[in-house]
FINU-548229 format. One line per field, with one value per residue: x, y, z of N, C-alpha, C, O in turn; residue number from 1. Coordinates in Angstrom, 2 decimals. Example, Ala and Ser with C-alpha at 12.3 -4.5 7.8 and 13.67 -1.06 7.14 Angstrom:
<sites>
n_u 13.19	12.85
n_v -5.69	-2.25
n_w 7.80	7.08
ca_u 12.30	13.67
ca_v -4.50	-1.06
ca_w 7.80	7.14
c_u 13.20	12.90
c_v -3.30	0.03
c_w 7.80	7.87
o_u 14.24	13.41
o_v -3.32	1.14
o_w 8.46	8.04
nr 1	2
</sites>
This chain:
<sites>
n_u 51.25	54.04	55.93	58.61	59.05	58.40	60.49	62.67	64.21	66.19	66.90	67.15	69.70	70.82	69.43	70.33	72.98	72.63	71.67	73.94	75.83	74.72	74.85	77.59	78.18	77.10	74.48	71.20	68.86	66.29	66.77	67.98	65.83	64.04	65.46	65.82	63.15	62.44	64.15	63.18	60.60	61.27	62.38	60.17	58.43	59.56	59.02	60.35	62.98	66.54	68.49	71.04	70.72	69.47	69.27	69.90	67.59	65.53	65.49	64.69	62.14	60.82	60.96	59.51	57.03	56.40	56.05	54.08	51.97	51.68	51.81	53.57	55.23	57.84	60.01	59.70	60.12	62.80	63.93	63.54	65.16	67.71	67.99	68.17	70.43	72.34	72.21	73.22	75.75	77.11	76.56	76.27	78.38	78.31	78.56	76.48	76.72	75.41	73.12	70.07	67.08	64.24	60.63	60.02	58.70	56.76	57.93	56.22	55.65	55.38	54.39	55.87	54.23	54.47	54.59	53.90	55.86	54.29	52.22	53.66	54.41	51.93	51.45	53.48	53.37	50.98	51.76	53.26	55.65	58.20	57.81	57.31	59.79	61.33	60.19	60.77	63.56	63.77	62.61	64.06	66.77	67.43	67.43	66.98	64.23	64.90	67.57	67.38	65.98	67.83	69.82	72.46	73.26	75.87	76.30	75.13	76.00	75.87	77.44	78.89	76.82	76.00	75.07	76.00	75.65	75.67	76.71	74.91	72.76	74.04	76.07	77.56	79.06	78.05	77.96	75.61	73.75	72.57	69.44	68.78	66.43	65.41	67.05	66.73	64.38	65.20	67.26	65.84	64.29	66.30	67.11	64.96	65.14	67.59	66.98	65.23	67.00	68.79	67.06	66.56	69.11	69.27	67.49	68.81	68.53	69.46	70.54	71.64	71.58	74.64	76.49	77.96	80.93	81.32	80.25	81.66	84.22	84.05	82.80	81.10	80.06	77.49	75.91	76.60	76.01	76.45	76.04	73.37	70.09	68.82	66.12	64.48	62.66	59.44	59.28	60.94	62.95	63.83	66.93	67.51	69.81	71.58	69.89	69.71	68.07	66.99	66.70	65.20	65.26	62.78	59.93	59.52	56.92	55.46	56.11	55.38	52.60	51.77	52.47	50.94	48.38	48.23	48.78	46.68	44.56	45.82	46.07	45.47	43.35	39.86	37.85	37.06	33.84	31.84
n_v 89.59	90.21	88.25	88.99	90.17	88.06	86.32	87.65	87.29	85.30	84.95	87.31	88.50	86.54	86.77	89.28	88.66	87.03	88.88	90.51	88.72	88.20	90.71	91.05	89.33	90.74	90.36	91.01	93.41	92.31	89.57	89.32	90.03	87.97	85.61	85.99	85.94	83.26	81.85	82.74	81.62	78.93	78.61	79.23	77.19	74.97	75.32	77.56	76.84	77.12	77.39	76.29	74.11	72.37	70.42	68.40	66.69	68.35	70.31	68.81	68.05	70.53	71.36	69.30	69.77	72.20	71.34	69.29	70.06	72.91	73.07	74.37	75.83	74.27	75.97	77.75	76.10	75.40	77.88	78.30	76.22	77.07	79.35	78.25	76.63	78.58	79.82	77.81	77.18	79.62	81.42	79.94	78.28	75.53	72.64	70.71	67.49	65.25	64.64	66.53	64.97	65.55	65.60	66.53	69.30	69.05	69.92	71.62	70.95	73.13	74.75	77.69	80.86	82.68	85.72	86.68	88.58	90.61	90.73	91.49	94.03	95.25	95.43	97.11	99.52	101.11	102.04	104.64	107.23	106.77	104.04	102.76	103.01	101.46	98.89	98.50	98.30	96.00	94.11	94.35	94.41	92.42	92.67	92.09	92.96	94.40	94.90	96.71	98.86	99.66	100.84	103.14	106.48	106.64	104.09	103.72	103.76	105.61	106.13	103.78	102.06	100.41	98.83	98.64	96.30	96.38	94.49	92.29	89.37	86.89	88.50	89.52	91.44	92.57	93.18	94.44	94.89	98.09	98.85	100.10	101.33	102.47	104.47	107.29	107.86	107.26	109.10	111.52	111.12	111.14	113.77	115.05	113.89	114.93	117.64	117.49	116.55	118.71	120.57	119.32	119.50	122.22	122.43	121.12	118.36	116.52	113.77	110.33	106.89	105.16	102.26	99.82	100.93	103.35	105.83	106.80	106.85	108.54	111.35	113.24	112.05	111.07	113.09	113.56	113.64	111.31	109.20	109.13	107.63	106.05	105.72	107.42	107.68	109.21	110.70	111.78	110.32	110.14	109.43	107.10	106.98	109.25	111.33	112.51	113.73	111.83	110.48	107.66	104.79	104.07	102.28	98.74	97.72	99.62	99.28	96.60	96.64	98.27	96.73	94.45	95.47	96.23	93.82	92.17	91.40	89.33	87.26	83.89	83.32	83.68	86.68	87.87	87.68	90.62
n_w 121.79	119.78	117.32	117.25	119.78	121.45	121.04	121.84	124.33	123.88	121.20	119.86	119.56	117.99	115.54	114.81	114.32	112.14	110.26	110.07	109.01	106.52	105.35	105.21	103.15	101.14	100.22	98.86	100.27	100.27	100.26	102.74	104.45	103.82	104.55	107.32	108.12	107.53	109.26	111.70	111.64	111.63	114.20	115.81	115.05	116.26	118.95	119.99	120.47	120.64	117.67	117.89	119.49	117.89	114.81	111.95	111.96	112.94	110.98	108.76	109.64	109.72	107.02	105.82	106.98	105.75	103.12	103.24	105.04	104.82	102.11	100.29	97.42	95.42	94.99	97.12	99.33	98.86	99.21	101.96	102.90	102.01	103.57	106.16	105.91	105.49	107.98	109.74	108.68	108.29	110.43	112.87	112.56	112.13	110.62	108.52	108.15	107.00	104.25	103.71	104.14	103.58	103.07	99.87	98.15	95.22	92.05	89.65	86.15	83.71	80.69	79.50	79.13	76.32	74.69	71.31	68.91	67.88	69.76	72.03	71.21	71.16	73.85	74.76	73.24	73.97	76.45	78.48	79.35	81.93	82.54	80.12	78.82	80.55	80.17	77.48	77.58	79.13	77.43	75.01	75.65	77.37	80.17	83.68	85.85	88.29	87.77	85.70	86.91	88.79	87.36	86.80	85.68	84.63	83.70	81.28	78.03	75.36	73.12	72.58	72.47	74.60	77.70	81.01	83.43	86.82	89.59	89.25	89.11	91.22	91.98	89.83	87.25	84.00	80.44	78.20	75.14	73.95	72.98	69.81	68.97	71.23	71.97	71.35	72.75	75.36	75.72	75.65	77.91	79.88	79.75	80.94	83.46	84.30	84.56	86.72	88.63	88.88	89.94	92.38	93.52	93.92	95.98	97.91	97.96	96.18	96.22	96.21	97.31	97.74	96.64	98.84	100.42	99.18	99.70	101.87	100.84	98.64	99.36	98.11	95.92	95.82	94.92	92.36	88.82	87.29	89.08	89.59	89.45	86.51	86.23	88.26	91.39	92.04	94.32	97.41	100.07	103.54	104.87	107.43	108.99	108.67	108.14	105.61	102.69	100.09	96.74	95.58	93.33	90.78	91.90	91.77	91.58	90.23	87.53	87.22	87.67	85.56	83.31	83.80	83.56	80.85	79.62	80.17	78.31	76.94	78.63	79.77	81.37	82.14	82.14	85.33	86.94	87.32
ca_u 52.71	54.56	56.95	59.93	59.15	58.35	61.75	63.74	65.12	67.31	67.27	67.29	71.09	71.06	68.93	71.26	74.16	72.22	71.65	75.31	76.49	74.17	75.37	79.00	78.19	76.52	73.21	70.25	67.99	65.15	67.27	68.15	64.51	63.46	66.19	65.49	61.78	62.42	64.81	62.24	59.53	61.88	62.50	58.82	57.85	60.12	58.77	61.31	64.29	67.64	68.99	72.26	70.30	68.79	70.12	69.37	66.23	64.60	65.38	63.87	60.75	60.27	60.78	58.40	55.82	56.11	55.58	52.89	50.89	51.51	51.70	54.29	55.86	59.19	60.94	59.56	60.78	64.23	64.30	63.64	66.34	68.90	68.09	68.63	71.83	73.14	72.25	74.09	77.13	77.76	76.38	76.53	79.61	77.96	78.38	75.55	77.47	74.53	72.16	68.74	66.13	62.87	59.64	60.23	57.56	56.88	58.08	55.34	56.19	54.42	54.92	55.81	53.40	55.35	53.90	54.53	56.43	53.19	51.52	54.51	54.31	50.63	51.55	54.43	53.02	50.05	52.35	53.87	56.51	59.35	57.51	57.47	61.23	61.79	59.74	61.53	64.88	63.62	62.27	65.03	68.17	67.65	67.67	65.99	63.53	65.66	68.78	67.02	65.61	69.02	70.81	72.94	73.51	77.20	76.33	74.52	76.98	75.21	78.44	79.22	75.59	76.11	74.61	76.75	74.86	76.55	76.26	73.72	72.51	75.29	77.05	78.42	78.84	78.02	77.66	74.60	73.57	71.55	68.53	68.85	65.11	65.05	68.08	66.19	63.42	65.95	67.98	64.86	63.95	67.41	67.10	63.98	65.70	68.65	66.32	64.73	68.17	69.28	66.11	66.82	70.35	68.96	66.76	69.68	67.97	69.90	71.45	71.19	72.37	75.75	76.76	79.09	81.52	81.68	79.83	82.76	85.41	83.78	81.70	80.20	79.66	76.05	75.23	77.05	75.03	76.68	75.58	71.92	69.38	68.21	64.67	64.30	61.31	58.78	59.42	62.15	62.86	64.86	67.76	67.35	71.09	72.16	68.86	69.76	66.93	67.48	65.72	65.43	64.83	61.37	59.59	59.24	55.49	54.94	56.27	54.60	51.18	51.55	52.52	49.79	47.18	48.23	48.89	45.53	43.83	46.53	46.13	44.69	42.20	38.69	37.63	36.23	32.53	31.74
ca_v 89.78	89.92	87.21	89.57	90.36	86.77	85.64	88.56	86.90	84.43	84.89	88.63	88.65	85.60	87.36	90.35	88.01	86.59	90.06	90.95	87.76	88.38	91.98	90.83	88.68	91.70	89.93	92.10	93.59	91.38	88.26	89.42	90.00	86.64	84.62	86.22	85.48	81.79	81.41	83.00	80.62	77.66	78.61	79.19	75.87	74.03	75.75	78.60	76.29	77.79	76.54	75.60	72.86	71.56	70.04	67.81	66.17	69.47	70.95	67.93	68.12	71.82	71.37	68.40	70.51	73.19	70.66	68.46	70.81	74.23	72.86	75.44	75.46	73.75	77.10	78.29	75.17	75.55	79.16	78.05	75.37	77.90	80.23	77.46	76.23	79.78	80.02	76.84	77.20	80.93	82.08	79.02	77.54	74.15	71.99	69.58	66.50	64.37	65.36	66.76	64.07	65.94	65.46	67.67	69.77	68.66	71.04	71.40	71.17	73.94	75.44	79.13	81.65	83.62	86.56	86.88	89.91	91.55	90.89	92.30	95.41	95.77	95.72	98.20	100.77	102.00	102.54	105.96	107.66	105.92	102.60	102.26	102.88	100.31	97.65	98.35	97.80	94.61	93.26	94.40	94.34	91.24	93.03	91.77	94.16	95.18	95.36	97.90	99.95	100.09	101.40	104.50	107.22	106.32	102.73	103.74	104.32	105.79	106.10	102.38	101.27	99.37	99.02	97.84	95.88	96.26	93.67	91.55	88.12	86.23	89.57	89.58	92.51	92.14	94.22	94.04	95.90	99.11	98.77	101.35	101.95	103.14	105.47	108.65	107.97	107.26	110.36	112.54	110.83	111.57	115.23	115.41	113.47	115.87	118.86	117.19	116.45	120.07	121.18	118.70	120.07	123.57	122.28	120.30	117.00	115.76	112.69	108.94	105.94	104.56	100.88	99.47	102.01	104.46	107.11	107.27	107.07	109.72	111.96	114.05	111.31	110.83	114.21	113.67	113.22	109.94	108.21	109.17	106.52	106.33	105.79	107.83	107.69	110.51	111.43	111.62	109.68	110.61	108.34	106.96	107.10	110.60	112.34	113.08	113.52	111.16	110.01	106.25	104.46	103.74	101.02	97.69	97.49	100.56	98.63	95.36	96.97	98.80	95.61	93.58	96.13	96.19	92.44	91.39	90.74	88.18	86.22	82.71	83.18	84.45	87.86	87.53	88.37	91.88
ca_w 121.77	118.45	117.26	117.57	121.22	122.15	120.85	122.22	125.41	123.56	119.79	119.26	119.15	116.90	114.30	114.46	113.74	110.80	109.39	109.86	108.13	105.18	104.82	104.87	101.84	100.19	99.67	98.74	101.45	100.19	100.70	104.20	105.07	103.61	105.35	108.72	108.33	107.57	110.49	112.79	111.56	112.02	115.66	116.39	114.77	117.22	120.31	120.38	120.83	119.95	116.59	118.31	120.11	116.87	113.70	110.73	112.13	113.09	109.67	107.93	110.11	109.32	105.57	105.52	107.39	104.71	101.90	103.46	105.70	104.23	100.66	99.61	96.16	95.55	95.11	98.47	100.23	98.65	99.81	103.40	103.11	101.85	104.74	107.31	105.67	105.73	109.43	110.42	108.17	108.37	111.72	113.97	112.25	112.41	109.32	108.49	107.38	106.25	103.41	104.26	103.48	103.92	102.02	98.99	97.37	93.81	91.13	88.49	84.82	82.95	79.53	79.70	78.23	75.63	73.73	70.02	68.76	67.68	71.05	72.89	70.74	71.59	75.28	75.00	72.56	74.70	77.68	78.34	80.44	82.28	82.54	78.76	78.58	81.33	79.53	76.24	77.93	79.57	76.29	73.94	76.09	78.22	81.57	84.70	86.28	89.27	87.11	84.93	87.80	89.53	86.45	87.04	84.44	84.13	83.16	79.95	77.09	74.06	72.05	72.30	72.38	75.62	79.07	81.97	84.59	87.97	90.72	88.85	89.83	91.54	92.21	88.66	86.27	82.61	79.47	77.23	74.10	74.12	71.84	69.04	68.85	72.47	72.28	71.34	73.85	76.61	75.82	76.03	79.31	80.74	79.81	81.97	84.75	84.67	85.03	88.06	89.51	89.13	90.88	93.69	94.05	94.40	97.23	98.78	98.05	95.02	96.62	96.10	98.09	97.00	97.07	99.69	101.22	98.30	100.28	102.73	100.02	97.83	100.12	97.30	94.73	95.82	94.27	90.99	87.81	86.85	90.06	89.74	88.82	85.20	86.45	89.66	91.96	91.94	95.58	98.20	101.38	104.46	105.36	108.88	109.69	108.69	107.92	104.27	101.80	98.88	95.76	95.25	91.97	90.60	92.56	90.80	91.42	89.22	86.23	87.21	87.53	84.21	82.38	84.05	83.05	79.39	79.14	80.61	77.22	76.42	79.65	79.42	82.26	81.75	82.94	86.49	86.91	88.07
c_u 53.23	55.62	58.30	60.11	59.18	59.67	62.93	64.68	66.31	67.74	67.39	68.70	71.42	70.61	69.79	72.52	73.86	72.25	73.06	76.03	76.00	74.71	76.85	79.12	77.57	75.28	72.25	69.42	66.79	65.56	67.45	66.81	63.88	64.13	65.86	64.08	61.70	63.08	63.89	61.12	60.03	61.96	61.13	58.17	58.33	60.04	59.79	62.63	65.37	68.18	70.26	71.93	69.64	69.75	69.34	67.92	65.21	64.41	64.49	62.40	60.10	60.01	59.65	57.06	55.43	55.51	54.24	51.72	50.62	51.38	52.36	54.87	57.29	60.20	60.88	60.26	62.30	64.75	64.47	64.88	67.62	69.10	68.64	70.07	72.77	73.29	73.28	75.54	77.84	77.71	76.77	77.81	79.44	77.64	77.44	76.14	76.57	73.55	70.80	67.73	64.71	61.94	59.71	58.94	57.80	56.94	57.21	56.06	55.14	55.12	54.82	54.90	54.26	54.53	54.64	55.09	55.34	52.43	52.35	54.46	53.00	50.60	52.38	53.93	52.04	50.64	53.02	54.78	57.64	59.05	57.65	58.95	61.80	61.44	60.48	62.93	64.81	63.44	63.40	66.47	68.45	67.96	66.59	65.40	64.37	67.00	68.52	66.74	66.82	70.10	71.16	73.26	74.84	77.28	75.64	75.47	76.33	76.20	78.76	77.99	75.56	75.49	75.43	75.88	75.83	75.91	74.94	73.55	73.82	76.42	78.05	78.04	78.79	77.67	76.64	74.39	72.47	70.70	68.49	67.52	64.70	66.01	67.49	65.21	64.15	66.72	67.04	64.44	65.04	67.51	66.11	64.49	66.77	68.06	65.78	65.88	68.72	68.36	66.30	68.08	70.10	68.24	67.54	69.11	68.47	70.89	70.79	72.06	73.44	76.03	78.01	79.61	81.90	81.30	80.92	84.00	85.27	82.58	80.68	79.70	78.15	75.25	75.60	76.04	75.20	76.16	74.07	71.28	68.80	66.71	64.40	62.85	60.74	58.95	60.74	61.87	64.00	65.61	67.71	68.66	71.59	71.15	68.87	68.48	67.47	66.32	66.09	65.05	63.33	61.07	59.14	57.75	54.87	54.99	55.40	53.12	50.87	51.54	51.31	48.51	47.10	48.23	47.66	44.79	44.50	46.63	45.18	43.43	41.05	38.53	36.71	34.90	32.55	30.63
c_v 89.38	88.85	87.75	89.71	89.03	86.03	86.44	88.02	86.08	84.47	86.25	88.86	87.72	86.20	88.54	89.79	87.52	87.76	90.53	90.04	87.93	89.66	91.87	90.19	89.55	91.14	91.12	92.23	92.64	89.98	88.25	89.30	88.61	85.60	84.77	85.71	83.96	81.25	81.62	81.95	79.23	77.55	78.50	77.82	74.85	74.57	76.72	78.03	77.02	76.86	75.78	74.24	71.92	71.24	69.46	67.36	67.30	70.21	70.12	68.01	69.42	71.87	70.45	69.04	71.52	72.52	69.97	69.28	72.15	74.19	74.00	74.92	74.99	74.88	77.72	77.40	75.26	76.86	79.01	77.23	76.21	78.83	79.47	76.99	77.41	80.05	79.09	76.95	78.52	81.53	81.16	78.21	76.06	73.46	70.79	68.52	65.65	65.19	65.49	65.94	64.39	65.60	66.70	68.02	69.45	69.90	70.79	71.67	71.87	74.59	76.94	79.80	82.75	84.40	86.59	88.30	90.97	91.79	91.72	93.77	96.05	96.08	96.98	99.53	101.66	102.58	103.88	106.23	106.68	104.43	102.00	102.06	101.68	99.01	97.43	97.81	96.34	93.68	93.20	94.20	93.18	91.56	92.45	93.07	95.01	95.65	96.64	99.08	100.49	100.68	102.82	105.15	106.81	104.95	102.62	104.47	104.40	105.69	104.67	101.51	100.13	99.81	98.09	97.56	95.63	95.39	92.97	90.28	87.37	87.21	89.67	90.79	91.91	93.32	93.67	95.19	96.88	99.13	100.11	102.07	102.71	104.27	106.87	108.86	108.06	108.56	111.51	112.36	111.33	113.08	115.71	115.04	114.44	117.19	118.67	117.14	117.84	120.83	120.61	119.29	121.47	123.53	121.43	118.90	116.09	114.67	111.33	108.08	105.33	103.15	100.78	100.71	103.22	105.81	107.67	107.60	108.33	110.44	112.71	113.32	111.10	111.98	114.33	113.08	111.75	108.88	108.23	108.00	106.97	106.51	106.15	107.78	109.10	111.34	111.15	110.79	110.20	109.42	108.30	107.21	108.53	111.70	112.99	112.78	112.99	110.81	108.58	106.01	104.13	102.38	99.99	97.47	98.45	99.94	97.38	95.63	97.47	97.68	94.71	94.17	96.04	94.76	91.61	90.73	89.49	87.04	85.10	82.56	84.06	85.64	87.51	88.28	89.61	91.78
c_w 120.38	118.51	117.69	119.07	121.95	122.05	121.39	123.29	124.97	122.10	119.13	118.77	118.00	115.57	113.86	113.82	112.33	109.83	109.06	108.88	106.69	104.55	104.46	103.49	100.75	99.49	99.66	100.02	101.44	100.64	102.21	104.91	104.97	104.48	106.84	109.03	108.40	108.83	111.69	112.80	111.98	113.53	116.32	116.19	115.79	118.66	120.86	120.93	120.05	118.86	116.95	118.91	119.11	115.74	112.54	110.88	112.22	111.75	108.75	108.34	109.66	107.82	105.15	105.88	106.32	103.48	102.10	104.00	105.04	102.72	99.87	98.30	96.40	95.72	96.50	99.48	100.09	99.25	101.32	103.72	103.01	103.04	105.94	107.12	105.90	107.23	110.07	109.96	108.43	109.76	112.87	113.77	112.58	111.09	109.46	107.57	106.49	105.41	104.08	103.47	103.91	102.77	101.14	98.25	95.90	92.93	89.89	87.18	83.98	81.77	79.77	78.69	77.62	74.61	72.40	69.94	68.61	68.98	72.02	72.51	71.17	73.08	75.51	74.44	73.34	75.98	77.42	79.52	80.73	82.22	81.14	78.43	79.32	80.61	78.22	76.52	78.39	78.37	75.27	74.36	77.04	79.65	82.47	85.23	87.23	88.70	86.34	85.85	88.57	88.63	86.86	85.69	83.81	83.46	81.80	79.01	75.73	72.91	71.63	72.13	73.37	76.94	79.96	83.18	85.74	89.04	90.40	89.65	90.01	91.76	91.06	87.79	84.87	81.72	78.48	76.25	74.50	72.85	71.10	68.97	70.11	72.81	72.36	72.49	75.19	76.80	76.22	77.49	80.25	80.81	80.87	83.36	85.22	85.18	86.44	89.05	89.85	90.08	92.28	94.33	94.61	95.73	98.23	99.01	96.92	95.33	96.38	97.02	97.20	97.52	97.93	100.44	100.36	98.88	101.20	101.91	99.18	98.42	99.26	96.06	94.66	95.22	92.80	90.02	87.42	87.79	90.25	89.01	87.47	85.35	87.92	90.09	91.86	93.21	96.26	99.46	102.23	105.04	106.89	109.63	109.79	108.39	106.55	103.50	100.48	97.96	95.35	93.79	91.95	91.23	91.53	90.56	90.41	87.83	86.15	87.01	86.12	83.18	82.55	83.46	81.53	78.85	79.46	79.45	76.70	77.43	79.28	80.27	81.77	82.66	84.10	86.42	87.77	89.11
o_u 52.89	56.17	59.05	61.18	59.90	59.96	64.06	65.88	67.36	68.85	67.72	68.89	72.22	71.34	69.96	73.06	74.71	72.78	73.36	76.76	76.79	75.00	77.31	80.05	77.54	75.06	72.46	69.28	66.34	64.81	67.12	66.67	63.27	63.45	65.65	63.85	60.98	62.59	63.83	60.74	59.31	61.65	60.96	57.44	57.58	60.92	60.09	63.31	65.14	68.31	70.53	72.75	69.30	70.88	68.27	67.11	64.13	63.32	63.64	61.52	58.94	58.97	58.90	56.08	54.24	54.58	53.37	50.61	49.48	50.91	51.79	54.97	57.87	61.15	61.91	60.92	63.02	65.87	65.43	65.57	68.53	70.23	69.49	70.84	73.86	74.35	74.12	76.46	79.03	78.71	77.53	78.27	80.30	76.58	77.58	76.08	76.92	73.19	70.42	67.53	64.05	62.38	59.48	58.21	58.92	56.12	57.46	56.96	54.14	56.30	53.77	54.79	54.72	53.85	55.87	54.82	55.44	52.04	51.80	54.47	52.96	49.80	52.04	54.06	52.25	50.08	53.30	54.71	58.00	59.94	58.07	59.32	62.65	62.29	60.78	63.43	65.70	64.03	63.69	67.31	69.59	68.69	65.43	65.99	64.54	67.50	69.35	67.21	66.83	71.20	70.29	73.49	74.92	78.23	75.58	75.72	76.25	75.85	78.89	78.09	75.15	75.41	75.53	75.44	76.70	74.73	73.98	74.12	74.60	77.59	79.24	76.86	79.41	77.14	76.80	74.80	71.57	71.21	68.21	67.48	63.76	65.83	67.72	65.21	63.77	66.82	67.41	64.24	64.74	67.96	66.38	64.28	66.85	68.59	65.86	65.77	69.09	68.81	66.21	68.11	70.67	68.34	67.00	69.19	67.93	71.98	69.57	73.13	73.18	75.83	78.97	78.82	82.73	81.95	81.08	84.74	86.22	81.44	79.51	78.99	77.59	74.04	74.99	75.31	74.22	75.86	73.53	71.85	68.36	66.10	64.13	61.93	61.46	58.77	61.57	60.72	65.02	65.01	67.85	68.62	71.98	71.50	68.11	67.89	68.30	65.15	67.19	64.59	62.72	61.86	58.48	57.35	53.84	54.05	54.75	52.46	49.83	50.71	50.72	47.67	46.02	47.73	47.60	44.40	43.84	47.19	44.21	42.55	41.26	39.00	35.66	34.84	33.19	30.38
o_v 88.31	88.55	87.08	89.40	88.87	85.18	85.95	88.27	86.14	84.04	86.33	89.37	88.07	86.13	88.76	90.37	87.57	87.66	90.88	90.51	87.83	89.69	92.52	90.49	89.16	91.41	92.11	91.26	92.20	89.30	87.26	88.53	88.14	84.78	83.77	85.13	83.42	80.27	80.78	81.45	78.46	76.50	77.75	77.35	73.94	74.28	76.70	78.66	77.47	75.66	74.73	73.32	70.79	71.72	69.96	67.63	67.20	70.68	70.66	68.04	69.42	72.36	70.76	68.86	71.67	73.05	70.04	69.20	72.49	75.14	74.52	73.71	75.26	74.75	78.17	77.90	75.21	76.92	79.54	77.50	76.06	79.08	79.98	76.97	77.24	80.45	79.54	76.83	78.54	82.08	81.56	77.53	75.43	73.68	69.97	68.65	65.37	66.30	64.66	66.17	63.56	65.34	67.81	67.15	69.58	70.81	69.84	72.51	71.28	74.93	77.42	79.36	83.65	83.81	86.53	89.12	92.07	92.92	92.55	94.65	97.24	96.90	97.81	100.56	102.87	103.52	104.22	105.56	105.87	103.64	100.85	101.05	100.97	98.13	96.29	96.97	95.54	92.61	92.13	93.85	92.98	90.81	92.34	94.14	96.21	96.70	97.56	100.19	101.65	100.98	103.61	104.47	106.64	104.69	101.53	105.67	103.41	105.21	104.38	100.36	99.02	101.00	96.89	98.48	94.76	95.54	93.05	90.12	87.22	86.83	89.87	91.10	90.89	94.33	92.55	96.32	96.56	99.40	101.14	103.30	103.50	104.96	107.57	109.92	108.85	109.06	112.36	113.33	111.90	113.63	116.66	115.78	114.75	117.78	119.58	117.63	118.09	121.61	121.34	119.54	121.85	124.46	121.05	118.35	115.00	114.64	111.20	108.50	105.02	102.87	101.53	101.44	104.03	106.81	108.89	108.53	109.10	110.17	112.81	113.90	110.96	111.85	115.11	112.15	111.04	107.76	107.41	107.45	108.10	107.33	105.26	107.83	110.07	112.56	110.38	110.59	110.64	108.52	109.33	107.60	108.98	112.88	113.93	111.71	113.62	110.83	108.34	106.92	103.93	101.45	100.32	97.08	98.13	100.06	97.14	94.91	97.13	97.67	94.26	93.45	95.79	94.52	90.45	89.57	88.65	85.98	85.32	81.77	85.05	85.64	86.91	89.40	89.64	92.73
o_w 119.88	119.57	118.40	119.60	122.94	122.90	121.39	123.19	125.61	121.79	117.95	117.66	117.13	114.59	112.67	112.87	111.45	108.73	107.92	108.01	105.75	103.35	103.53	102.74	99.58	98.30	100.35	100.77	102.50	101.33	102.87	105.87	105.93	105.10	107.53	110.09	109.24	109.40	112.58	113.86	112.61	114.09	117.28	117.06	116.15	119.48	122.05	121.74	118.93	119.09	116.37	118.87	119.45	115.71	112.19	110.00	111.63	111.44	108.05	107.48	109.26	107.38	104.23	105.17	106.02	102.87	101.24	103.48	104.73	102.10	98.92	98.09	97.45	96.50	97.01	100.40	101.09	99.75	101.89	104.70	103.83	103.47	106.66	108.08	106.45	107.69	110.85	110.77	108.75	110.24	113.76	114.69	113.21	110.51	110.37	106.34	105.34	105.79	104.91	102.28	104.54	101.65	101.62	97.79	95.40	93.05	89.16	87.10	83.58	81.85	80.20	77.54	78.33	73.77	72.37	70.82	69.15	69.28	72.75	73.37	71.49	73.53	76.35	75.10	73.39	76.54	76.28	80.55	79.87	81.89	81.00	77.83	78.79	80.47	77.87	75.78	78.06	78.31	74.72	73.53	77.46	80.30	82.07	85.07	87.00	89.10	86.34	85.59	88.97	89.10	87.23	84.69	82.60	82.72	81.23	79.17	75.01	71.83	70.44	71.71	73.04	77.25	79.69	83.87	85.64	89.36	91.16	90.73	89.07	91.74	91.29	87.62	84.60	82.19	77.98	76.50	75.27	71.77	71.71	68.93	70.07	73.81	73.35	73.12	76.06	77.92	77.04	78.21	81.30	81.82	81.60	84.33	86.41	86.12	87.27	90.17	91.00	90.92	93.27	95.54	95.63	96.53	99.28	100.11	96.74	94.75	96.35	97.45	96.04	98.70	97.78	101.03	100.78	98.59	101.30	102.25	99.02	98.02	99.64	95.23	93.58	95.03	92.06	90.35	87.24	87.36	90.99	88.07	87.32	84.67	88.73	89.27	91.63	93.17	95.76	99.85	101.71	105.62	107.55	110.80	110.86	108.39	106.33	103.64	99.83	98.34	94.84	93.10	93.00	91.11	90.55	89.47	89.81	87.05	85.13	86.26	85.55	82.28	81.57	82.92	80.98	77.75	79.07	79.59	76.08	77.13	78.56	79.93	81.07	83.80	83.88	85.90	88.82	89.85
nr 1	2	3	4	5	6	7	8	9	10	11	12	13	14	15	16	17	18	19	20	21	22	23	24	25	26	27	28	29	30	31	32	33	34	35	36	37	38	39	40	41	42	43	44	45	46	47	48	49	50	51	52	53	54	55	56	57	58	59	60	61	62	63	64	65	66	67	68	69	70	71	72	73	74	75	76	77	78	79	80	81	82	83	84	85	86	87	88	89	90	91	92	93	94	95	96	97	98	99	100	101	102	103	104	105	106	107	108	109	110	111	112	113	114	115	116	117	118	119	120	121	122	123	124	125	126	127	128	129	130	131	132	133	134	135	136	137	138	139	140	141	142	143	144	145	146	147	148	149	150	151	152	153	154	155	156	157	158	159	160	161	162	163	164	165	166	167	168	169	170	171	172	173	174	175	176	177	178	179	180	181	182	183	184	185	186	187	188	189	190	191	192	193	194	195	196	197	198	199	200	201	202	203	204	205	206	207	208	209	210	211	212	213	214	215	216	217	218	219	220	221	222	223	224	225	226	227	228	229	230	231	232	233	234	235	236	237	238	239	240	241	242	243	244	245	246	247	248	249	250	251	252	253	254	255	256	257	258	259	260	261	262	263	264	265	266	267	268	269	270	271	272	273	274
</sites>
């Protein structure tokens, strides 16, 4: 029996409330998935008791279990704590007055591995296609990976040499510079993307997902050129709600794998035996 089914009699509605509360705050789908998973593990750890019947002591016991028995990293333990605090404060409307005094995972102090400018160039130059353009923007424009992949055409201003990051970390917009050395490459890339988009429109598949309620406010905006992703995926997916065929942005693992492959010679670890 799966965890979801075993908890269904009493916590299925609770998890739905958690998802709804997270979506009201416009957290990312990954955050929603992560928080729900931690809340589920918390309930299972305490013998499937309802969180309404538990409190500070049960939270401390679960966090201490993660640090002592599971030996999770400090960031992982903090992630679990944030999920539980969100559950009690937002969903259950139950404020935890006293501080949480659990055994905390130790945060290691490590020096970051930073490539020199020449080493970074040796990683970027052999790459090709959209992944190279993505990495150039990450390296030269200070974008986070998902910020870059979620860029829309309208947010790249070649005339002003600017990129507008929408709904970045902390749900904040910001403007950053557009690297001059990547302008010509990016413009050529967008010409190819536009040809693909026009072909999609001819096949009635030239749509993308829009943020928040814009799809209802502007019914045809999801087909407009300005709302398309700068780095679209190679294939389409069918929306589960309305059955529309859409094109998502490039998946982050495509870029991560390409960088890992090119950056391997600069890693500090030895090559594993074959």
